[in-house]
N, C-alpha and C positions, 0 to 999 in steps of 0.2 A: 738875552732874548727879548724880541718885541712882545708887548702885551697881547697883540693878536695871535702870535703863534703860540704862546702858552694856553689861550682859550679853544683853539682849534680842535684838538683832541677831546677835550671836554665836552665841546659842543657835538662833535660827531658821535660821542657816545651817548650824549642825552637824546640826539636824534634816533640811535638805534633803539634807546629803551622806549621812546615815544613812540617808535614804529611797533615795536613788541607789544606795548600796552594798547595800541591801537588794534593789533591784530587779534589779542586775546579780546578786548571788547567787542570786536566784530562777530568772533565765534562764539561767544556769551549772548549777543543780540541774536544771533541766529539760532542758537539752540533754544533760547527762550520763546522765539517765535515757533518753533516746531513743538514744544511743549504746549505754547497756547494753543496751536491747531489741535494737537491731540486731546486737548481738554475740550475743546469745542465739539470734537468728534465723538468723545466719550458722553458728553452731556447730551447730544441728539440721540445717541443709542440708548441711553438711560431712559430718556423721554419716550421714545419708541416702545422700549420694554415695559415701562409703567402703562403705556397705552394697551399694549396687547395683555398684560396681567389684568387690567380692569375689565377687557372684553371678554377675557376667559373667565373671571369672575362672574360678570352678569351673565354669561351662558351656563355656568355651573348653577347660579342662583335660580336662572329659568327652569332648568332640568330638574333641579331639587323641588321648585313648587309643583311642576307638573306630577311627579312622582307623588309627592304629598296629596295632591288632588286624587290621582288615581287610586291611591291607597285607601283615602278616604271614601270614595264611592265605592270600593270593593267591600270594605267595612259595613257601610250603610246597605250594600245588598244583603251581606250575610245576616246582619243583624233582623232585617224585614223577613228574610227567610226562617231565622231561628223563632222570631215572634209569630209568625203565621204558617207552620208547616203543612196543614192541608192545602192551602194555596199552591205551595212549593211541590208537593206530591202530584196534585192536579196536573200542573204545569208539566211536570215529569211524564206523566202518564200521556199527556197529550203529545208531546215531543216523540215520544217511544213510538207512536202509531202513525206518525209522518214517515212518507216513502224515502227511502235513502237511494240515491243514484250512485 
């Protein structure tokens, strides 16, 4: 046998293996790119959710502060009435004489 005939099948087999490895590498590269794209999308979604959370937290804090302010105002009004009952009774008598429509 000639040396070139001996190497021909081995070379064909090596090309087949190289082709298979190349195909696997391409598939893995595509899969890696898909994962990278998914990761970027998820990062963007997480950032969006963080922003929404911060806005909701700020809204709740503002609502809480308003409620606290209203409660303190009511408490002061009640204390004022409790400390000066005659003024309150005069006010009630005046309001009871107002015409109602």
